[in-house]
C-alpha positions in Angstrom: -23.2 14.7 9.3 -22.0 15.1 5.8 -24.3 13.9 3.0 -23.2 15.6 -0.2 -21.7 13.2 -2.7 -19.5 13.7 -5.8 -18.1 11.3 -8.4 -14.6 12.5 -7.8 -13.1 14.7 -5.1 -11.9 18.2 -6.0 -8.1 18.4 -6.2 -6.1 19.7 -3.2 -3.7 22.2 -4.9 -0.1 22.7 -3.7 -1.1 26.3 -2.7 -3.9 25.0 -0.5 -1.6 22.6 1.2 1.1 25.2 1.6 -1.4 27.6 3.2 -2.7 24.9 5.6 0.9 24.2 6.7 1.3 27.8 7.8 -1.8 27.9 10.0 -1.6 28.5 13.7 -1.7 25.1 15.4 -5.0 25.6 17.2 -8.4 23.8 17.0 -10.1 27.0 15.9 -7.7 27.7 13.0 -7.9 24.0 12.0 -11.7 23.9 11.9 -12.2 27.2 10.1 -9.9 26.1 7.3 -11.3 22.6 7.1 -14.8 23.9 6.7 -13.7 25.9 3.6 -12.2 23.0 1.8 -14.7 21.1 -0.5 -12.8 17.8 -0.5 -13.1 17.6 3.3 -16.8 18.1 3.3 -18.1 15.7 0.6 -18.2 11.9 0.0 -16.8 10.4 -3.2 -19.1 7.7 -4.5 -18.3 5.4 -7.4 -17.6 1.9 -8.6 -20.3 -0.5 -9.8 -22.1 -3.0 -7.7 -22.1 -6.5 -9.1 -25.8 -6.9 -8.2 -28.7 -4.4 -8.2 -30.6 -6.6 -5.7 -30.3 -7.1 -1.9 -28.0 -9.3 0.2 -29.2 -12.8 1.1 -28.3 -14.3 4.5 -25.9 -15.4 5.8 -23.2 -13.0 4.6 -19.8 -12.0 5.9 -18.5 -8.5 6.4 -14.7 -7.9 6.0 -12.9 -5.0 7.8 -9.3 -4.3 7.0 -6.9 -1.4 7.8 -4.9 -1.5 4.6 -2.2 0.9 5.8 -2.4 3.2 2.7 -3.3 0.2 0.3 0.1 -0.3 -1.4 -1.2 -3.1 -3.6 -4.9 -2.8 -4.6 -4.9 -5.7 -7.1 -3.2 -8.2 -4.7 -5.5 -6.9 -1.9 -8.5 -7.8 -3.9 -7.1 -11.2 -4.7 -6.6 -12.0 -1.0 -10.1 -10.8 -0.1 -11.6 -13.0 -2.7 -9.6 -16.0 -1.5 -10.2 -15.4 2.2 -13.9 -14.6 2.2 -16.8 -14.0 -0.3 -17.8 -10.9 1.8 -20.2 -8.7 -0.1 -19.5 -5.8 2.3 -15.9 -4.5 2.9 -14.9 -1.8 5.3 -11.5 -0.3 4.6 -9.3 2.1 6.6 -6.2 4.2 5.8 -6.8 4.4 2.0 -4.7 6.8 0.0 -5.7 9.0 -3.0 -3.0 11.1 -4.7 -0.2 10.1 -2.3 3.4 9.5 -3.5 3.8 6.5 -1.3 1.0 4.7 -3.2 2.0 5.9 -6.7 -0.5 8.8 -6.6 -3.4 6.3 -7.2 -6.9 6.4 -5.9 -6.6 3.1 -4.1 -10.3 2.9 -3.1 -11.4 3.3 -6.7 -8.9 0.6 -7.8 -9.8 -1.9 -5.1 -13.6 -1.5 -5.7 -13.0 -2.0 -9.4 -11.2 -5.2 -8.8 -13.9 -6.4 -6.4 -16.8 -5.3 -8.7 -18.2 -3.2 -5.9 -19.8 0.2 -5.3 -18.0 2.4 -2.9 -18.2 5.5 -0.7 -15.0 7.2 0.4 -14.2 10.2 2.6 -11.0 12.1 3.5 -10.0 11.6 7.1 -6.8 13.6 6.7 -5.2 15.9 4.2 -1.5 14.9 4.5 0.9 17.8 4.5 4.0 15.6 4.0 5.1 12.3 2.4 4.5 10.3 5.5 6.7 8.6 8.0 10.3 7.5 7.3 9.1 4.0 6.5 6.4 5.3 4.1 8.9 7.5 2.3 10.8 4.3 1.3 7.8 3.6 -1.1 7.8 7.1 -2.7 9.0 7.5 -6.3 7.9 11.1 -6.3 8.9 13.9 -3.9 5.4 15.4 -3.9 1.8 14.3 -3.3 -0.7 14.9 -6.1 -3.6 15.5 -3.6 -2.5 14.2 -0.1 -5.8 12.4 0.7 -5.9 9.7 3.3 -9.3 8.2 4.4 -11.7 5.4 4.9 -14.2 3.6 2.7 -17.2 1.4 2.5 -17.7 -1.1 -0.4 -20.5 -3.4 -1.3 -21.6 -5.8 -4.1 -25.0 -4.2 -3.9 -26.0 -0.5 -4.1 -25.2 1.9 -1.3 -28.1 4.2 -0.3 -28.0 7.4 1.8 -24.2 7.6 2.1 -22.9 9.7 5.0 -19.7 10.8 6.7 -19.3 11.8 10.3 -16.2 13.3 11.9 -15.7 11.9 15.4 -15.0 13.8 18.6 -11.4 14.7 18.8 -8.7 17.2 19.7 -7.0 17.6 16.2 -4.0 15.8 17.5 -2.3 15.2 14.1 -2.7 18.9 13.2 -1.4 20.4 16.5 1.5 18.0 16.8 1.7 15.4 14.0 5.5 15.0 14.2 6.7 13.6 10.9 3.1 13.1 9.7 1.5 16.6 9.9 -2.2 16.5 8.8 -5.4 18.5 8.6 -8.5 16.5 9.6 -10.0 14.3 12.3 -11.0 10.7 12.7 -14.2 9.8 11.0 -16.8 7.2 10.1 -18.4 6.6 6.7 -21.5 4.6 6.1 -24.6 3.9 4.0 -27.8 1.9 4.1 -27.6 -1.5 2.5 -30.6 -3.6 1.6 -30.9 -7.3 2.6 -33.7 -9.8 2.0 -34.9 -9.0 5.6 -34.8 -5.3 5.2 -32.2 -2.5 5.3 -29.3 -2.0 7.7 -26.7 0.7 8.3 -23.1 -0.3 7.5 -20.4 1.9 9.1 -16.7 1.9 8.4 -14.7 3.8 11.1 -11.2 4.4 12.3 -10.7 5.5 15.9 -7.8 7.5 17.3 -4.5 5.7 17.8 -2.5 8.5 19.4 -4.5 8.7 22.7 -6.1 6.6 25.5 -9.0 4.3 25.8 -11.3 6.9 27.3 -10.9 9.1 24.2 -11.9 6.2 21.9 -14.8 5.4 24.2 -16.1 9.0 23.7 -15.7 8.6 20.0 -17.9 5.5 19.9 -20.6 6.9 22.2 -20.8 10.0 20.0 -21.0 7.9 16.9 -23.8 5.7 18.3 -25.7 8.8 19.4 -25.7 10.2 15.9 -26.6 6.9 14.3 -29.5 6.3 16.6 -30.9 9.8 15.9 -30.4 9.6 12.2 -31.5 6.0 11.5 -34.1 5.2 14.2 -35.2 1.6 14.1 -32.6 0.3 11.7 -30.0 -2.3 12.6 -26.5 -1.0 12.6 -23.1 -2.7 12.0 -20.0 -0.7 13.0 -16.6 -2.1 12.0 -13.1 -1.0 11.1 -9.9 -0.2 12.9 -10.8 0.6 16.5 -7.2 0.9 17.7 -8.2 -0.9 20.9 -5.4 -2.0 23.1 -2.9 0.7 22.0 -2.6 2.1 25.5 -3.8 -0.9 27.6 -0.8 -3.1 27.1 -2.5 -4.8 24.2 -5.5 -5.7 26.2 -8.4 -4.6 24.0 -10.9 -5.9 26.6 -9.8 -3.0 28.9 -11.4 -0.5 26.5 -14.7 0.8 27.7 -16.1 1.3 24.3 -17.2 -2.3 24.1 -19.2 -2.0 27.3 -20.8 1.3 26.2 -21.7 -0.3 22.8 -23.2 -3.4 24.6 -25.3 -1.1 26.7 -26.8 0.4 23.5 -27.7 -3.0 22.2 -24.7 -4.0 20.2 -23.1 -7.5 20.1 -19.4 -8.0 19.2 -18.1 -10.0 16.3 -14.4 -10.5 15.7 -14.3 -13.3 13.1 -15.1 -17.0 13.4 -12.4 -17.6 16.0 -12.4 -14.2 17.8 -8.7 -14.1 17.2 -6.2 -11.3 16.8 -5.8 -10.6 13.2 -3.2 -7.8 13.2 0.2 -8.6 11.9 3.5 -6.7 11.4 3.4 -5.3 7.9 5.6 -3.5 5.4 4.8 -0.2 7.2 4.1 -1.3 10.8 7.1 -3.5 11.2 7.3 -4.0 15.0 5.8 -7.2 16.5 4.4 -5.2 19.4 2.1 -3.4 16.9 -0.2 -6.4 17.0 
């Protein structure tokens, strides 16, 4: 588990990215190089919480895969209109990517929402992205190439942490038009409520694999959370990529049963309805 925090991630130079691109496509080569890169082994913390106190019940938690976060200001406006959620879990957030104007999208979104944030790099992108994403690029280079997940709150975040999930380095070994260094991860922190603290976790499970793979990721995540935060309530949210290889049937994913066995309940919004839609990047209706 990664606990070191910094106010801003160290830059990923062009020479570092060029070196990573020449590595043998093996798990061993991947892990050795990732362990040596500071920006892959720290958490960026920043923003400013609107309140120094604790959350009062009831409160909502919003989880959104923002697919790079093309429009931070508009995203904040939609969140404010949709829900007064004081905790926001975000996935697929860019920092220093051409497709999002080289911006640190997590910093910008947190600023618009008046929230504190914790952000971790899931992948170091070695290219500009998919053909669809390249349509949004004005530059032919990435400033940093960071792509990750974040946790935001309107109250302070205590004891932030990042955990890389079990995986086979799929995007490094054969990433196609999206070659990357990194592995799926979860980022979290302890948040105070009027009834005591709880652990909020923003995660992003693997899309390019099967349900059993994602089940192992969730079991491993819960194992670490139970060992690290004994006795504290835990909320896990984010993009679980469920249904990707079960014909869209997310109920066929074993991760829900495994989580239930460990004491979790499932919450999917007030209507338990599908909330995924075709977007500017994921344009096919079957991507629901």
